[in-house]
C-alpha positions as CSV (number, residue, x, y, z in Angstrom):
1,M,93.0,-81.3,68.6
2,I,89.8,-79.6,70.3
3,K,89.4,-82.7,72.4
4,G,92.4,-82.7,73.6
5,L,92.6,-79.1,74.6
6,T,89.7,-79.5,76.4
7,N,91.0,-82.6,78.5
8,L,93.9,-80.3,79.0
9,F,91.9,-77.7,80.6
10,V,89.4,-79.7,82.6
11,R,92.4,-81.8,84.1
12,Y,94.0,-78.3,85.6
13,T,90.8,-76.3,86.4
14,Q,90.1,-79.3,88.6
15,K,93.6,-79.2,90.0
16,L,94.3,-75.4,90.5
17,V,90.8,-73.4,90.4
18,P,89.6,-72.9,94.2
19,D,86.3,-72.2,95.3
20,P,85.2,-68.8,94.0
21,F,84.9,-67.5,97.5
22,L,88.8,-68.2,97.6
23,F,89.2,-66.8,94.2
24,V,88.2,-63.4,95.1
25,A,90.4,-63.5,98.3
26,V,93.3,-64.5,96.3
27,L,92.8,-61.9,93.8
28,T,92.5,-59.5,96.7
29,G,95.6,-60.5,97.9
30,I,97.0,-60.3,94.6
31,V,96.3,-56.6,94.0
32,I,97.2,-55.8,97.5
33,I,100.6,-56.7,96.7
34,C,100.7,-54.9,93.4
35,D,99.4,-51.8,95.1
36,F,102.4,-51.5,97.1
37,I,104.8,-52.5,94.5
38,F,103.4,-49.9,91.9
39,V,101.4,-47.5,93.3
40,R,103.8,-44.8,95.2
41,G,102.9,-43.8,98.8
42,T,100.7,-46.9,99.5
43,S,100.2,-47.2,103.2
44,F,98.6,-50.3,104.9
45,N,96.2,-47.9,106.9
46,G,95.3,-46.6,103.3
47,L,94.6,-49.9,101.7
48,V,92.5,-51.2,104.8
49,S,90.3,-47.9,104.7
50,T,90.0,-48.1,101.0
51,W,88.7,-51.9,100.9
52,F,86.4,-51.4,104.2
53,T,84.8,-48.6,102.3
54,G,84.5,-50.5,99.1
55,V,83.2,-53.5,101.1
56,W,80.3,-51.4,103.0
57,G,79.9,-48.2,101.0
58,G,80.7,-46.4,97.8
59,G,77.5,-47.4,96.2
60,I,78.2,-51.2,96.0
61,F,74.7,-52.1,97.6
62,T,72.7,-50.0,95.2
63,F,74.3,-51.5,92.2
64,A,74.3,-55.2,94.0
65,L,70.7,-55.1,94.3
66,E,70.0,-54.0,90.9
67,M,71.9,-56.6,89.6
68,I,70.3,-59.3,91.9
69,L,66.8,-57.9,91.0
70,I,67.9,-58.9,87.3
71,L,68.9,-62.1,88.0
72,V,66.2,-62.6,90.3
73,T,63.3,-61.2,88.2
74,G,64.7,-63.4,85.2
75,Y,64.9,-66.7,87.3
76,T,61.5,-65.9,88.2
77,L,60.2,-65.2,84.6
78,A,61.9,-68.4,83.5
79,E,59.9,-70.5,86.1
80,A,56.3,-69.3,84.6
81,P,54.4,-72.1,83.8
82,I,54.1,-71.4,79.9
83,I,58.2,-71.0,80.1
84,K,58.2,-74.4,82.2
85,K,56.2,-76.3,79.9
86,G,58.1,-75.0,76.9
87,L,61.6,-76.2,78.6
88,K,59.9,-79.5,79.2
89,W,59.1,-79.9,75.4
90,L,62.4,-78.8,74.4
91,A,64.2,-81.2,77.0
92,S,62.4,-83.8,75.0
93,K,64.1,-83.2,71.6
94,P,67.7,-84.0,72.1
95,K,68.7,-87.6,71.4
96,N,72.4,-87.8,73.0
97,Q,74.8,-85.5,75.1
98,T,76.4,-83.2,71.9
99,Q,72.4,-82.5,70.9
100,A,71.8,-81.6,74.4
101,A,74.7,-79.4,75.0
102,I,74.0,-77.7,71.8
103,L,70.7,-76.7,72.8
104,V,71.1,-75.5,76.4
105,F,73.9,-73.3,74.7
106,L,71.6,-71.6,72.5
107,V,68.4,-71.5,74.8
108,G,71.1,-70.0,77.4
109,G,72.6,-67.7,74.6
110,I,69.3,-66.2,73.1
111,G,68.0,-66.1,76.8
112,S,70.9,-63.7,77.9
113,I,70.6,-61.3,74.6
114,L,66.9,-60.8,75.6
115,N,68.0,-60.6,79.6
116,W,71.2,-61.6,81.2
117,G,69.2,-62.6,84.4
118,L,67.0,-64.7,82.4
119,G,69.8,-66.2,80.0
120,L,72.0,-66.9,82.9
121,V,69.6,-69.6,84.4
122,I,66.9,-70.6,81.7
123,G,69.9,-72.9,80.1
124,T,70.5,-74.5,83.5
125,L,66.7,-75.2,84.2
126,L,66.5,-76.9,80.6
127,A,69.5,-78.6,81.4
128,K,67.9,-79.9,84.6
129,Q,64.7,-81.2,82.4
130,I,67.1,-83.1,80.1
131,A,69.1,-84.8,83.0
132,K,65.8,-86.0,83.9
133,R,65.0,-87.7,80.8
134,M,69.1,-88.7,79.8
135,Q,70.4,-90.0,83.2
136,E,73.6,-91.3,81.2
137,I,75.3,-87.7,80.4
138,H,78.1,-85.5,81.8
139,F,75.7,-83.4,83.6
140,G,78.9,-80.8,84.3
141,F,79.4,-80.5,80.7
142,I,76.0,-79.8,80.1
143,V,75.6,-77.1,82.5
144,A,79.0,-75.5,81.4
145,A,77.3,-75.4,78.1
146,A,74.4,-73.5,79.4
147,Y,76.8,-71.1,81.1
148,M,78.7,-70.6,78.0
149,G,75.3,-68.8,76.6
150,F,76.1,-66.1,79.0
151,I,78.9,-64.9,76.6
152,T,76.2,-63.0,74.8
153,W,74.7,-60.9,77.5
154,A,76.6,-57.7,77.1
155,S,75.9,-57.5,73.8
156,G,72.1,-57.8,74.3
157,F,69.3,-55.8,75.5
158,S,70.0,-56.0,79.0
159,S,73.8,-54.8,78.6
160,S,74.9,-52.8,81.7
161,I,77.1,-50.5,79.6
162,G,74.9,-49.9,76.8
163,L,72.0,-49.3,78.9
164,I,73.8,-46.7,80.9
165,D,75.1,-44.8,77.9
166,T,71.5,-44.2,77.0
167,A,70.9,-42.4,80.4
168,K,71.3,-38.5,80.9
169,D,73.0,-39.2,84.2
170,P,76.3,-37.8,84.9
171,V,76.8,-39.9,87.6
172,T,76.7,-43.2,85.8
173,N,76.8,-42.4,82.4
174,I,80.3,-41.7,81.6
175,I,79.9,-40.6,78.0
176,F,77.1,-38.0,79.1
177,K,79.5,-36.3,82.3
178,M,82.4,-36.1,79.7
179,T,80.8,-35.1,76.3
180,G,77.1,-34.1,77.2
181,Q,75.8,-36.9,74.6
182,T,74.0,-39.9,75.1
183,V,74.3,-43.0,73.1
184,P,71.0,-44.6,72.2
185,L,70.8,-48.7,71.8
186,S,70.9,-48.3,68.0
187,K,74.4,-46.6,67.9
188,T,75.6,-49.6,70.0
189,I,73.8,-52.9,70.5
190,F,72.4,-52.8,66.8
191,E,75.6,-52.0,65.1
192,P,77.1,-54.8,63.1
193,Y,80.2,-54.6,64.6
194,N,78.1,-55.9,67.9
195,W,75.4,-58.3,66.2
196,I,77.4,-60.0,63.8
197,P,79.8,-61.8,66.4
198,V,76.9,-62.7,68.3
199,L,75.5,-64.6,65.3
200,L,79.0,-66.1,64.9
201,I,79.4,-67.1,68.5
202,L,76.0,-68.8,68.1
203,I,76.9,-70.9,65.3
204,V,80.8,-71.6,66.0
205,V,80.3,-72.8,69.8
206,P,77.5,-75.5,68.8
207,L,80.4,-76.8,66.4
208,L,83.0,-76.6,69.1
209,L,80.5,-78.3,71.6
210,K,80.5,-81.4,69.1
211,F,84.1,-81.9,69.6
212,M,84.4,-81.3,73.2
213,S,81.7,-83.7,74.3
214,P,83.1,-86.1,77.0
215,S,82.9,-89.7,76.5
216,E,82.5,-90.3,80.3
217,T,79.2,-89.8,82.1
218,T,79.2,-88.4,85.9
219,P,76.2,-89.3,88.5
220,I,73.5,-86.3,89.3
221,D,72.7,-85.4,92.9
222,P,69.1,-86.2,92.6
223,E,68.3,-82.8,95.0
224,A,69.4,-81.0,91.8
225,L,66.7,-82.3,89.3
226,E,63.8,-81.3,92.0
227,D,61.5,-79.0,91.1
228,A,60.8,-75.9,93.3
229,E,57.0,-75.9,94.4
230,V,55.2,-72.6,93.4
231,E,51.3,-74.3,94.0
232,V,49.6,-73.2,96.9
233,P,46.8,-75.2,97.7
234,V,44.0,-73.4,99.0
235,T,42.0,-75.4,101.4
236,T,39.5,-72.5,102.6
237,K,38.4,-69.6,100.7
238,T,38.5,-66.4,102.9
239,F,39.3,-62.7,101.7
240,A,42.8,-63.1,102.1
241,T,43.4,-66.4,99.8
242,R,40.7,-65.0,97.2
243,L,43.3,-61.8,96.9
244,E,46.1,-63.9,97.1
245,N,44.5,-65.8,94.0
246,A,43.2,-62.7,92.3
247,W,44.7,-62.8,88.7
248,I,43.4,-59.3,88.1
249,V,46.2,-57.7,90.8
250,N,48.8,-59.2,88.4
251,V,47.2,-58.1,85.1
252,L,46.9,-54.6,86.8
253,F,50.3,-54.3,87.7
254,F,51.5,-55.5,84.0
255,V,49.5,-53.0,82.3
256,L,51.0,-50.4,85.0
257,G,54.5,-51.5,84.3
258,L,53.8,-51.2,80.5
259,Y,52.0,-47.7,81.0
260,V,55.2,-46.3,82.9
261,L,57.7,-47.9,80.3
262,F,55.8,-46.4,77.2
263,F,54.0,-43.2,78.1
264,V,56.3,-42.1,81.3
265,M,59.8,-43.5,80.4
266,H,58.8,-43.2,76.6
267,G,60.3,-46.5,75.6
268,N,63.7,-45.7,77.2
269,L,65.2,-49.0,78.5
270,N,67.8,-48.9,81.3
271,L,68.5,-51.2,84.5
272,S,65.4,-49.8,86.3
273,S,62.8,-50.3,83.3
274,V,64.5,-53.8,82.4
275,I,64.0,-54.8,86.1
276,M,60.6,-53.5,85.8
277,L,59.7,-55.0,82.7
278,F,60.6,-58.4,83.6
279,T,58.9,-58.2,86.9
280,V,55.7,-57.1,85.5
281,I,56.0,-60.0,82.5
282,G,56.7,-62.5,85.0
283,M,53.8,-61.4,87.4
284,L,51.3,-62.3,84.3
285,L,52.7,-65.4,83.4
286,H,52.7,-66.6,86.9
287,W,49.2,-65.5,86.6
288,T,48.4,-65.1,90.6
289,P,49.8,-63.1,93.4
290,T,50.5,-66.1,95.6
291,R,52.3,-68.1,92.6
292,F,54.6,-65.0,91.6
293,I,55.4,-64.4,95.3
294,R,56.5,-68.2,95.6
295,A,58.4,-68.4,92.3
296,F,60.4,-64.9,93.2
297,S,61.2,-66.1,96.8
298,N,62.5,-69.3,95.2
299,A,64.7,-67.7,92.7
300,A,65.9,-65.3,95.3
301,K,67.6,-68.4,96.7
302,A,70.3,-68.7,93.9
303,S,71.4,-65.3,94.4
304,G,72.7,-66.0,97.7
305,P,76.4,-66.9,96.5
306,L,76.3,-63.3,94.6
307,I,75.1,-61.3,97.8
308,L,77.7,-63.0,99.8
309,Q,80.7,-62.1,96.8
310,Y,79.5,-58.8,95.8
311,P,80.7,-56.9,98.8
312,L,84.1,-58.5,98.5
313,Y,84.5,-57.6,94.6
314,G,83.5,-54.0,95.8
315,G,86.5,-54.0,98.2
316,L,88.7,-55.4,95.2
317,M,87.2,-52.9,92.9
318,A,88.1,-50.0,95.6
319,L,91.9,-51.5,95.7
320,M,92.1,-51.4,91.8
321,T,91.3,-48.1,92.1
322,Y,93.3,-46.9,95.2
323,T,95.8,-44.1,95.2
324,P,97.0,-42.1,98.3
325,D,96.9,-39.1,96.5
326,T,95.3,-37.1,93.5
327,H,98.8,-37.0,91.5
328,T,99.2,-40.9,91.7
329,H,97.7,-43.5,89.1
330,S,96.0,-46.3,90.6
331,L,96.6,-50.1,89.1
332,A,93.4,-49.9,87.1
333,T,94.5,-46.4,85.5
334,M,97.7,-47.6,84.6
335,L,96.9,-50.9,83.1
336,A,93.8,-49.2,81.0
337,L,96.5,-46.4,80.2
338,A,99.2,-48.9,79.5
339,L,96.8,-51.0,77.1
340,I,95.7,-48.1,75.0
341,K,99.1,-46.0,74.7
342,G,99.7,-45.3,71.0
343,S,96.8,-46.5,70.2
344,N,95.1,-44.8,66.6
345,E,91.5,-44.4,66.1
346,A,91.0,-47.9,64.7
347,M,92.9,-49.7,67.2
348,L,91.5,-48.2,70.3
349,P,88.0,-50.1,70.8
350,F,90.2,-53.3,70.4
351,M,92.7,-52.5,72.6
352,N,89.8,-51.4,75.5
353,F,88.6,-54.8,74.7
354,V,92.0,-56.7,75.8
355,G,92.1,-54.5,78.9
356,S,88.4,-55.3,79.9
357,M,89.1,-59.1,79.9
358,I,92.0,-58.4,82.2
359,I,89.8,-56.0,84.6
360,T,87.3,-58.3,84.3
361,L,89.0,-60.9,86.6
362,F,89.0,-58.2,89.2
363,V,85.8,-56.3,88.8
364,P,83.2,-58.7,87.4
365,S,80.4,-56.4,87.2
366,G,79.4,-54.6,84.1
367,G,78.6,-51.0,85.5
368,G,81.3,-51.3,88.2
369,H,83.7,-52.1,85.5
370,W,82.8,-49.2,83.5
371,T,83.4,-47.0,86.1
372,V,86.9,-48.2,86.4
373,Q,87.8,-48.2,82.7
374,G,85.0,-46.0,81.2
375,P,86.8,-42.4,82.1
376,I,90.3,-43.5,80.4
377,A,88.5,-45.3,77.4
378,I,86.1,-42.4,76.5
379,E,89.1,-39.7,77.3
380,A,91.2,-41.4,74.8
381,A,88.2,-41.5,72.2
382,K,87.6,-37.8,72.4
383,H,91.0,-37.4,70.8
384,F,89.8,-39.1,67.8
385,S,86.0,-38.5,67.6
386,Q,83.2,-37.3,69.7
387,S,80.7,-38.7,67.5
388,P,77.9,-40.8,69.5
389,I,78.7,-44.0,67.0
390,Y,82.4,-43.9,68.1
391,L,82.0,-43.1,71.8
392,G,79.2,-46.5,71.6
393,R,82.2,-48.3,70.2
394,V,84.6,-47.7,72.4
395,S,82.3,-48.5,75.3
396,M,80.9,-51.7,73.6
397,A,84.5,-52.8,73.3
398,V,84.5,-52.8,77.1
399,S,81.3,-54.7,76.8
400,M,82.7,-57.2,75.0
401,G,85.7,-57.9,76.7
402,E,83.7,-58.4,79.8
403,E,81.3,-61.1,78.1
404,V,84.0,-63.1,77.0
405,A,86.3,-62.9,80.1
406,N,83.2,-63.9,82.0
407,M,84.0,-67.6,80.9
408,I,86.7,-67.9,83.3
409,Q,85.7,-65.3,86.1
410,P,83.9,-67.8,88.3
411,F,81.6,-65.0,90.0
412,W,78.5,-65.3,87.5
413,I,78.4,-69.1,87.1
414,L,77.8,-69.3,91.1
415,P,73.9,-69.3,90.7
416,L,74.2,-72.1,88.1
417,L,76.4,-74.1,90.6
418,A,73.6,-73.2,93.3
419,I,71.0,-74.4,90.8
420,A,72.6,-77.8,89.7
421,K,74.4,-78.7,92.9
422,L,77.8,-78.8,91.0
423,S,81.3,-77.6,92.1
424,I,83.1,-74.6,89.7
425,R,85.7,-77.7,89.0
426,D,82.9,-79.5,87.3
427,V,82.3,-76.9,84.6
428,M,85.0,-74.5,84.2
429,G,87.5,-76.4,82.3
430,Y,84.9,-76.6,79.3
431,C,84.4,-72.5,79.6
432,V,87.9,-72.0,78.8
433,V,87.5,-73.3,74.8
434,T,84.9,-70.7,74.6
435,L,87.0,-67.9,75.9
436,F,89.4,-68.5,73.0
437,A,86.8,-68.5,70.4
438,G,85.3,-65.3,71.9
439,I,88.6,-63.4,71.9
440,I,89.0,-64.5,68.1
441,I,85.6,-63.6,67.2
442,F,84.6,-60.8,69.4
443,G,88.2,-59.3,68.7
444,G,88.1,-59.8,65.1
445,C,84.7,-58.3,64.5
446,L,85.7,-54.9,66.4
447,L,88.9,-54.6,64.1
448,L,87.3,-55.6,60.6
449,I,83.7,-54.2,60.8
450,P,83.5,-50.5,60.7
451,A,80.6,-48.7,62.5
452,I,78.1,-47.3,60.5
């Protein structure tokens, strides 16, 4: 049954799913039409002005740069010699396609728990090493398995919403703005309702991969298997080349980064500290400045598609939140209100989980997503409880909805496609099965596991 469903999803995604750039264009058109139908007083000039502000302003550039830096620093870390050596060792272990798919999923999933930028790319880099050894495989299926690991990211240490909840910032932290409280990670990502479904996903998806594995193989673009060159041969020793290869520079940056994290920021993890931490760890593992610079530059190439599409999603998010006046609800507000209407204390997190999956299709950024759904979710939560545990549970329900819906939202798979030289149609069909597994596991745990 699983094999038949997978083949069905693969067949229809190959026929119906457009290029991700066109995907966001189609979504933008749908939202414009819905604005005219459902938002009273909508005008063409108003929509155009709102879209333009979303694309070229509204803070999207700052947040986009943070997200791109998380991706690039994670990718750079994955290219460190010791990690690359470990990937080559791991690549020698699978004996068949199913074992390879399970391995890249687990590496991607565990990597995403540590840092979503690392997890997003490390599975694909491992898939490339496996493809070098095992030519007769379905490369699209293996890369899809690597992307499936991304389903754990918003429940991990680099969860955008989880990290935002910890900051005393009335601009980004909606819980702090509305209640004056912050929610530590101990009350969000370390709660059983969050880590138990992550463990279940890491067990269930490998079982599904066993039944999903296609029997046919596909040719692999030789360019996709080439490794980026980070070694810089030193022909003449000058002051400049000695400085470029001075390991002490990287070590000093690493020590300084740890000092700032533990003595200045008192160990608090947020977007900025996560970026800094993975930057300095990457510097240490690459050992010399010139190696780190080259690896960072190579990693930045994978962010090109994100740089192109982030402004468009900023415009889409602006259209979702467009209102001609202060007395009219936006589409996003209407959707969020409709889904939580009549919810009780137990059902509210689950209904926000459902709403999050829908909104993620239009706003695929964790932090940007939270600015749309967060105020409504927290306002509703306040009527039941203002305890940090409950507010954290509601916010993590939104995180869970986002990571699950990412299985069919093509935005975050773009760097993987760039690394593997594949099309969205080569991988997306396999991810649909993981979408349904995620809905059952994460949604079920939100309903059944209480916060403690």
